[in-house]
C-alpha positions as CSV (number, residue, x, y, z in Angstrom):
1,X,0.0,0.0,0.0
2,X,1.3,3.4,-0.9
3,X,1.7,5.4,2.3
4,X,2.5,8.9,1.1
5,X,3.3,11.3,-1.8
6,X,7.1,10.5,-1.5
7,X,6.6,6.9,-2.6
8,X,4.5,8.0,-5.6
9,X,7.0,10.8,-6.4
10,X,9.8,8.1,-6.6
11,X,7.7,6.1,-9.0
12,X,7.0,9.1,-11.2
13,X,10.6,10.2,-11.1
14,X,11.8,6.7,-12.2
15,X,9.2,6.7,-14.9
16,X,10.4,10.1,-16.2
17,X,14.0,8.8,-16.2
18,X,12.8,5.8,-18.2
19,X,11.1,8.1,-20.8
20,X,14.3,10.2,-21.0
21,X,16.3,7.0,-21.6
22,X,14.0,6.1,-24.5
23,X,14.2,2.5,-23.5
24,X,10.8,1.2,-24.6
25,X,11.1,-2.1,-22.7
26,X,12.0,-0.2,-19.5
27,X,9.1,2.3,-20.0
28,X,6.6,-0.5,-20.6
29,X,7.8,-2.2,-17.3
30,X,6.2,0.7,-15.4
31,X,2.7,-0.4,-16.7
32,X,0.5,-3.2,-15.6
33,X,-0.1,-6.0,-18.1
34,X,-3.4,-4.3,-19.1
35,X,-2.1,-0.8,-18.6
36,X,-2.6,1.9,-21.2
37,X,-1.2,5.3,-22.0
38,X,-3.7,7.8,-23.4
39,X,-1.5,10.7,-24.8
40,X,-3.0,14.0,-25.8
41,X,-3.7,14.0,-29.5
42,X,-2.5,10.5,-30.3
43,X,-3.8,7.0,-30.3
44,X,-4.1,4.9,-27.1
45,X,-1.0,2.7,-26.5
46,X,-1.0,-0.5,-24.5
47,X,2.1,-1.6,-22.5
48,X,2.8,-4.0,-25.4
49,X,2.6,-1.1,-27.9
50,X,5.0,1.0,-25.8
51,X,7.5,-1.9,-25.6
52,X,8.1,-1.5,-29.3
53,X,5.4,-2.9,-31.5
54,X,3.7,0.5,-31.7
55,X,5.1,3.7,-33.1
56,X,5.9,6.7,-30.9
57,X,7.7,9.9,-31.3
58,X,11.1,8.9,-29.9
59,X,12.8,8.8,-33.3
60,X,12.0,12.5,-33.7
61,X,11.8,13.9,-30.1
62,X,13.6,13.5,-26.8
63,X,11.8,14.2,-23.5
64,X,12.9,15.4,-20.1
65,X,9.9,15.4,-17.7
66,X,9.5,16.7,-14.2
67,X,6.3,15.8,-12.3
68,X,4.9,17.6,-9.3
69,X,2.2,15.7,-7.4
70,X,-0.9,17.8,-6.7
71,X,-3.2,15.2,-5.2
72,X,-3.0,11.5,-4.2
73,X,-6.2,9.5,-3.4
74,X,-6.1,5.8,-2.4
75,X,-9.4,3.9,-3.0
76,X,-10.2,0.3,-3.8
77,X,-6.6,-0.9,-4.2
78,X,-5.9,1.9,-6.6
79,X,-3.9,5.1,-6.3
80,X,-5.3,8.1,-8.2
81,X,-2.5,10.7,-8.8
82,X,-3.0,14.2,-10.2
83,X,0.2,15.9,-11.2
84,X,1.6,18.8,-13.1
85,X,4.4,18.0,-15.6
86,X,6.9,20.3,-17.1
87,X,8.3,18.7,-20.2
88,X,11.3,19.9,-22.2
89,X,11.2,18.4,-25.7
90,X,14.2,18.3,-27.9
91,X,13.8,18.0,-31.7
92,X,16.5,15.5,-32.6
93,X,16.8,16.8,-36.2
94,X,17.2,20.5,-35.4
95,X,18.2,20.5,-31.7
96,X,15.5,23.0,-30.9
97,X,14.0,22.9,-27.5
98,X,10.4,23.5,-26.5
99,X,8.7,23.5,-23.1
100,X,5.2,22.6,-22.2
101,X,3.3,22.2,-19.0
102,X,0.5,19.6,-18.7
103,X,-2.0,18.2,-16.3
104,X,-1.3,14.5,-15.8
105,X,-3.5,11.8,-14.3
106,X,-2.2,8.4,-13.3
107,X,-4.1,5.5,-11.9
108,X,-1.6,3.1,-10.2
109,X,-2.4,-0.5,-9.3
110,X,-0.2,-3.0,-7.4
111,X,0.9,-5.9,-9.6
112,X,3.6,-8.4,-8.8
113,X,4.4,-6.6,-5.5
114,X,5.1,-3.3,-7.3
115,X,2.9,-0.3,-8.0
116,X,2.5,0.2,-11.7
117,X,0.7,2.5,-14.1
118,X,-2.8,1.1,-14.9
119,X,-3.9,4.3,-16.8
120,X,-2.0,7.5,-17.7
121,X,-3.6,10.4,-19.5
122,X,-2.5,14.0,-19.8
123,X,-3.5,17.2,-21.6
124,X,-1.4,20.2,-22.5
125,X,-2.0,23.4,-20.6
126,X,0.8,25.7,-21.9
127,X,3.4,25.7,-24.6
128,X,6.6,27.7,-24.6
129,X,10.2,27.8,-25.8
130,X,13.4,27.2,-23.8
């Protein structure tokens, strides 16, 4: 059972590091077997899709994400996490940087003695340049 925001923050920080590493297998390991990622403006990706059978934007864009937890609610064996993310995206072709802030919502569920992402959705709030 997740006891506090610090435990969730460690999970989100580790997930952000995995995304930055662009290691699709590592990223998919943060999801439950039936977990899904619902990115803003793109198709829904299962953990299997993330692992490499689906297409994503890594060939074109690198991501550095920082999450700040705004709310954590535990109910029915699930952790509902509302966070704000600051994302610095690097265009790999041009090297240009852009920054965006988003509202992120995670549903975490314990699977195989580890809390994993069951659902993750976000929507963009603000775009900018670095």
